[in-house]
C-alpha positions in Angstrom: 97.2 125.1 108.7 96.8 128.7 107.7 98.4 130.9 105.0 102.1 131.6 105.2 103.9 134.3 103.3 107.4 132.8 103.0 107.8 134.9 99.7 105.7 137.8 98.4 102.8 136.7 96.2 104.1 139.0 93.5 107.5 137.3 93.4 106.7 133.6 93.6 109.1 130.9 92.7 108.8 128.3 90.0 108.7 124.7 91.3 110.2 121.6 89.6 109.2 118.3 91.4 111.3 115.4 90.1 109.8 112.1 91.0 111.2 108.7 90.5 109.7 105.2 91.0 111.4 102.6 93.2 114.5 104.7 94.0 116.2 103.6 97.2 117.1 106.3 99.7 120.7 105.2 100.0 121.4 105.1 96.2 123.1 108.5 96.1 126.8 109.2 96.1 126.3 112.0 98.6 124.5 109.6 100.9 127.6 107.4 101.0 126.7 104.6 98.6 129.9 102.8 97.6 128.9 102.0 94.0 126.2 104.2 92.6 127.3 107.3 90.7 124.9 110.3 90.8 127.0 113.4 90.1 124.1 115.7 89.2 122.0 114.8 92.1 125.0 115.0 94.4 125.6 118.5 93.2 122.0 119.5 93.8 122.1 118.1 97.3 125.5 119.7 98.1 123.9 123.1 97.4 120.6 122.3 99.1 119.1 120.2 101.9 119.5 116.5 101.9 116.9 114.7 104.2 118.6 111.6 105.4 115.5 110.2 107.1 112.8 110.5 104.5 110.2 107.7 104.3 107.3 106.5 102.3 104.4 105.8 104.7 102.9 103.3 102.3 105.7 102.0 100.1 104.1 101.1 96.8 103.2 103.2 93.8 99.6 104.2 94.2 99.3 104.9 97.9 102.6 106.7 98.0 101.4 109.0 95.2 98.1 109.6 97.0 100.1 110.8 100.0 102.2 113.1 97.9 99.2 114.6 96.1 96.9 115.0 99.2 99.4 115.8 101.9 97.7 113.2 104.1 98.6 110.0 105.9 97.4 106.7 104.5 94.8 106.5 107.2 93.3 109.8 106.0 93.6 109.4 102.2 92.4 105.8 102.6 94.9 103.9 100.5 96.8 101.5 102.8 97.9 99.0 100.1 98.2 98.7 96.3 95.0 98.3 94.3 94.5 99.4 90.7 91.3 100.7 89.2 89.9 102.7 92.2 88.9 106.2 91.4 90.8 109.1 92.9 88.2 111.3 94.6 89.8 113.9 96.9 88.7 117.3 98.0 92.1 118.8 97.2 95.3 117.7 95.4 98.6 119.4 95.1 98.4 120.5 91.5 94.9 121.8 92.0 96.1 124.0 94.8 99.0 125.3 92.7 96.8 125.9 89.7 94.2 127.7 91.8 97.0 129.8 93.3 98.0 131.2 89.9 100.5 128.6 88.7 100.7 127.0 85.3 100.8 123.3 86.1 102.3 120.5 84.1 103.1 116.8 84.5 105.4 114.7 82.3 105.7 111.0 82.9 104.2 108.8 85.5 100.9 109.7 87.3 99.4 106.2 88.1 96.0 107.5 89.0 92.5 106.3 88.1 90.9 106.8 85.7 93.8 107.3 83.4 94.4 110.9 82.4 92.5 112.2 85.4 93.9 115.8 85.6 94.4 116.1 89.3 94.9 119.9 88.7 97.5 119.6 85.9 96.7 121.7 82.9 99.4 120.2 80.7 99.9 116.4 80.6 102.3 114.1 78.7 102.0 110.8 80.4 103.7 107.4 80.6 103.0 105.1 83.5 105.3 102.3 82.4 104.0 98.7 81.8 101.0 98.3 84.1 99.1 95.1 83.4 95.8 96.5 84.6 95.7 98.9 81.7 96.7 96.3 79.1 93.7 94.0 79.6 91.6 93.3 76.5 88.3 93.9 78.2 89.1 97.5 79.4 87.2 100.4 77.9 89.1 101.3 74.8 89.9 104.8 76.1 91.6 103.4 79.2 93.9 101.1 77.4 97.6 102.0 77.5 97.9 102.0 73.7 95.4 104.9 73.7 95.9 106.8 77.0 99.8 106.7 77.2 101.6 109.5 75.3 105.0 107.8 75.3 103.6 104.5 73.9 102.1 106.5 71.0 105.4 108.3 70.5 107.3 105.0 70.3 104.9 103.6 67.8 105.1 106.7 65.7 108.9 106.4 65.7 109.2 102.6 65.2 106.0 101.3 63.8 102.7 100.1 65.2 104.1 96.9 66.7 106.8 98.6 68.8 106.5 97.9 72.5 108.1 99.5 75.5 109.1 96.1 76.8 110.2 94.7 73.5 113.4 93.3 75.1 111.2 90.9 77.1 112.2 92.1 80.5 109.3 92.0 82.9 108.1 95.1 84.8 108.5 93.6 88.3 111.3 91.2 87.8 115.1 90.9 88.4 115.6 90.2 84.7 117.9 92.7 83.0 118.6 93.6 79.4 120.0 96.8 77.9 117.6 99.0 76.0 117.2 97.6 72.5 116.3 100.8 70.7 118.2 104.1 70.2 119.0 105.8 73.5 117.0 108.9 72.5 113.8 106.7 72.5 114.2 105.5 76.0 111.3 106.6 78.3 113.7 108.3 80.7 115.0 110.5 77.8 111.5 111.1 76.5 110.3 112.4 79.9 113.2 115.0 79.9 112.6 115.9 76.3 109.0 116.6 77.0 109.8 118.5 80.2 112.2 120.7 78.4 109.7 121.3 75.7 107.2 122.5 78.3 109.8 124.9 79.8 110.4 126.3 76.3 106.7 126.8 75.5 105.2 127.6 78.9 103.0 130.6 79.7 105.6 133.1 80.8 103.0 135.4 82.5 102.7 132.9 85.3 105.1 130.9 87.5 105.2 127.2 86.7 104.8 124.0 88.6 106.3 121.1 86.6 106.2 117.5 87.9 108.8 115.5 86.0 108.0 111.9 86.9 110.1 108.9 85.8 109.2 105.2 85.8 112.8 104.1 86.4 114.6 102.7 88.3 111.4 100.6 88.7 111.9 97.4 86.6 112.4 96.7 83.8 116.1 97.3 84.4 116.8 98.3 80.8 119.1 101.3 80.8 121.1 101.9 77.6 124.1 99.6 77.2 126.7 102.3 78.0 125.2 102.6 81.5 125.2 98.9 82.0 128.9 98.9 81.1 129.6 101.2 84.1 128.6 98.5 86.5 128.8 95.2 84.7 132.3 94.3 85.9 132.3 96.4 89.1 132.9 94.6 92.4 129.5 95.6 93.9 128.8 95.7 97.6 126.9 92.6 98.7 123.2 93.0 99.7 122.6 93.4 103.5 122.4 90.1 105.4 121.0 89.8 108.8 120.6 87.3 111.7 116.9 87.2 110.9 116.9 86.5 107.1 114.8 83.7 105.6 117.3 82.4 103.0 115.4 79.2 102.7 112.5 81.2 101.1 114.9 82.4 98.4 116.0 78.8 97.8 112.3 77.8 97.6 111.0 80.7 95.5 114.0 82.2 93.9 113.5 80.8 90.4 110.4 82.9 90.0 111.3 86.0 88.1 109.3 88.4 90.3 109.5 86.6 93.6 109.4 88.8 96.7 112.1 86.5 98.0 114.5 87.4 95.3 116.7 85.3 93.1 118.8 82.3 94.1 121.2 82.6 91.1 124.1 84.7 92.3 125.1 85.9 88.8 121.5 87.0 88.0 121.4 88.8 91.3 124.6 90.7 90.4 123.3 91.5 87.0 120.1 92.9 88.5 122.0 95.1 90.9 124.2 96.4 88.0 121.0 97.0 86.0 119.3 98.9 88.8 122.4 101.1 89.3 122.7 101.6 85.6 119.1 102.9 85.5 119.9 105.3 88.3 123.0 106.8 86.7 121.1 107.1 83.4 118.4 109.0 85.3 121.0 111.2 87.0 122.4 112.3 83.7 119.0 113.0 82.2 118.1 115.1 85.3 121.3 116.9 84.6 119.9 117.9 81.2 116.8 119.2 82.9 118.8 121.3 85.3 120.9 122.7 82.5 117.7 123.7 80.7 116.7 125.8 83.7 120.2 127.3 83.8 120.0 128.2 80.1 116.5 129.6 80.6 118.0 131.8 83.5 115.3 130.5 85.9 117.4 128.1 87.9 117.9 130.6 90.7 114.2 131.4 90.7 113.1 127.8 91.1 112.6 125.3 93.9 113.7 121.9 92.9 112.5 118.9 94.8 113.8 115.4 94.1 112.2 112.3 95.7 110.6 108.9 95.0 107.5 107.0 95.9 109.3 104.1 97.6 112.5 102.1 97.3 113.6 98.6 96.3 114.8 95.8 98.5 117.4 94.7 95.8 118.1 91.4 97.6 118.8 92.9 101.0 117.8 90.2 103.6 116.9 87.8 100.7 114.1 90.1 99.6 113.1 91.9 96.4 110.6 94.6 95.3 108.8 96.9 97.8 105.9 97.2 100.3 108.1 96.1 103.2 109.0 98.3 106.2 112.7 97.8 105.8 115.1 100.6 104.8 115.6 99.4 101.2 111.9 99.6 100.6 110.5 102.3 102.8 113.4 104.9 102.9 113.4 107.3 100.0 115.6 110.1 98.7 114.6 113.7 99.4 116.6 116.6 98.2 115.2 120.2 98.2 117.1 123.0 96.5 115.8 126.5 97.0 117.0 128.9 94.3 119.1 131.8 95.7 116.5 134.3 94.4 113.6 132.6 96.1 114.3 132.9 99.8 117.1 133.0 102.4 118.4 129.4 102.6 120.8 127.1 104.3 122.9 124.2 102.9 122.7 121.3 105.3 121.9 117.6 105.9 118.8 117.1 108.0 118.1 114.1 110.2 114.5 115.0 110.8 111.9 112.2 110.2 110.0 113.4 107.1 107.5 111.8 104.7 106.0 112.4 101.2 103.0 114.1 102.7 105.4 117.0 103.7 106.0 118.0 100.1 102.6 119.6 99.6 102.7 122.0 102.6 106.3 122.8 101.9 105.6 123.8 98.3 102.5 125.8 99.1 104.2 127.8 101.9 107.2 128.6 99.7 104.7 129.7 97.0 102.6 131.8 99.3 99.5 129.6 98.8 97.0 128.6 101.6 97.6 125.1 103.0 94.3 123.2 103.3 93.3 122.7 106.9 93.1 118.9 106.7 96.7 118.4 105.4 98.6 116.0 107.8 102.1 116.9 106.5 104.2 119.6 107.9 106.0 122.4 106.1 109.8 122.0 105.8 110.4 125.7 105.0 112.0 126.2 108.4 114.4 123.4 107.6 115.2 125.0 104.2 115.6 128.6 105.1 116.7 128.6 108.8 118.0 125.1 109.6 115.1 124.7 112.1 114.3 121.0 112.6 110.7 119.9 112.7 109.4 118.4 115.9 107.9 115.1 114.6 109.1 112.2 116.8 108.4 109.5 114.2 106.8 108.4 111.0 104.1 105.8 111.0 104.2 103.6 108.0 102.2 100.6 106.8 101.3 98.4 103.8 98.4 95.9 103.5 99.1 93.0 101.1 99.0 89.4 102.1 99.6 87.0 105.0 103.4 87.4 104.9 103.8 91.0 103.9 101.1 93.1 105.6 103.0 95.3 108.0 103.0 98.4 110.3 106.0 100.3 111.3 107.2 103.2 113.5 110.5 104.7 112.5 112.4 107.5 114.2 115.8 109.1 113.1 117.4 106.5 115.4 115.4 103.3 115.5 112.5 101.3 114.1 109.7 99.0 115.4 107.9 96.7 113.0 104.7 94.6 113.5 103.4 92.2 110.9 99.6 92.2 111.3 98.8 88.7 110.1 101.6 86.7 111.9 102.2 88.9 114.9 105.9 89.0 114.2 107.7 92.0 115.8 111.2 93.4 115.0 113.3 96.2 116.4 116.4 97.8 114.9 118.8 100.3 116.2 119.4 102.3 113.1 122.2 104.4 114.6 124.3 101.3 115.2 122.9 99.1 112.5 121.7 101.2 109.5 121.4 98.1 107.3 119.1 96.3 109.8 121.3 93.3 110.2 120.6 92.6 113.9 117.0 92.2 115.1 117.0 93.3 118.7 113.3 92.5 119.5 114.3 89.9 122.2 117.1 92.0 123.7 116.0 92.9 127.2 118.2 96.0 127.1 115.8 97.5 124.6 112.5 96.3 126.1 111.5 99.7 127.5 112.1 101.4 124.2 110.3 98.7 122.2 107.3 99.1 124.6 107.3 102.9 123.9 107.3 102.4 120.1 104.7 99.6 120.3 102.5 102.0 122.3 102.9 104.7 119.6 101.7 102.2 117.0 98.7 101.2 119.2 97.9 104.9 119.4 98.1 105.3 115.6 95.9 102.2 114.9 93.2 102.9 117.6 89.8 103.0 116.0 90.9 101.7 112.6 88.2 99.8 110.7 90.4 96.7 110.5 90.3 96.2 114.3 94.0 96.1 114.7 93.7 97.3 118.3 91.5 96.1 121.2 91.8 97.0 124.9 95.0 98.9 124.2 96.8 96.0 122.6 97.6 94.9 119.0 95.3 92.3 117.6 96.9 89.7 115.3 95.1 88.3 112.3 92.5 90.9 111.6 91.6 91.0 107.9 93.8 93.6 106.1 92.2 96.1 103.7 94.0 97.9 100.8 91.3 100.7 100.9 89.8 102.1 104.0 87.2 104.1 102.2 85.7 103.6 98.7 
């Protein structure tokens, strides 16, 4: 892709990229969620573009962020599953391109790259990756350990003493256990990320435009929002999780006493508490994002700034008796994407887009808006036409995947209207009509009325997987049981 001059280089916009971890695409009031309250994000979307069909092509933390930073598909950036401790070696990354294009670059919050504190093109870094077990091991090099490399952990210890811990309440970082934040609200990592982001805005180099990535760990577990946010949902009659004609409820009965089981929780009251805790984290986030937007307004740069809100992946939250992420279903793979172009930046439209978009599209969109060359090997497409002229992109589908274990390794093809899924180790296939069945409650894979369409989507997946090192395709057909890999290249 070549250079675009969406705006003159002498009048380039600021960019604020707000990133969340494990934020479901449907958990916005403006998206029609019956329970979650997100007034600040709804306001941003109501004056911008809401992408209703945004997906994470590899829905777990590390590979999703690799796609965001490189603008590439999982096949091309090489991370097709979750694996800690693998160096990030890429020819180009988003912040590098922005920095080299004349921007002051800053990140506050979660990066989740390796080695810790790898700059990736960011000049200013104040980091907190949450509770990641890999970086708490006793035999790590000292400089990698979270107590050394994590700025928020150091902040908390300075405030509360050397034995203070971010998970002092005992809630686990991948579990459905909930407990309100046990310290002062101002000390919560969500608040800290916004405090540090505002501090950057106040002290930035005002001779250059800025690119600030404000990156939250929440609503990823632990579900530990301040108590006042729990109170909003604790007694609410919450919508039940999606239930389908294909669910494996027996697996929940078998495994649902394990606090981080992918099959969820078999205690109905603990499930409801977890849902309330997850929604509480989202509303807490929303209010803190409101603080950040207000800071831009007070700085009189709001109308000169492009604001992008998104997430790395979603959370199943007990839909279909499932929990956590990595799966191809809507709760896990569909993400929020709101882009608000300041009125002084470029002509713009306010709309809801049904185009199939993915995290890799953020990089070329930002670079085009900022008048910076888009590297030739970027797979994502610019959404500037969507933002400024209401012109839909031509992508017919998003190809997604995640390698994990026998049960969960999956591939999917999703369009704005339907979805085909193939599990690589078991050979199980599923097909959902998303127009008629947005919560994926009816698996139509055996329905003869959809056989031709299923064949079309299966052929699209075969085309995507042709020549892959795992050997998922032979003689034009999908091959079951080939050994999955989390990294294609090391």
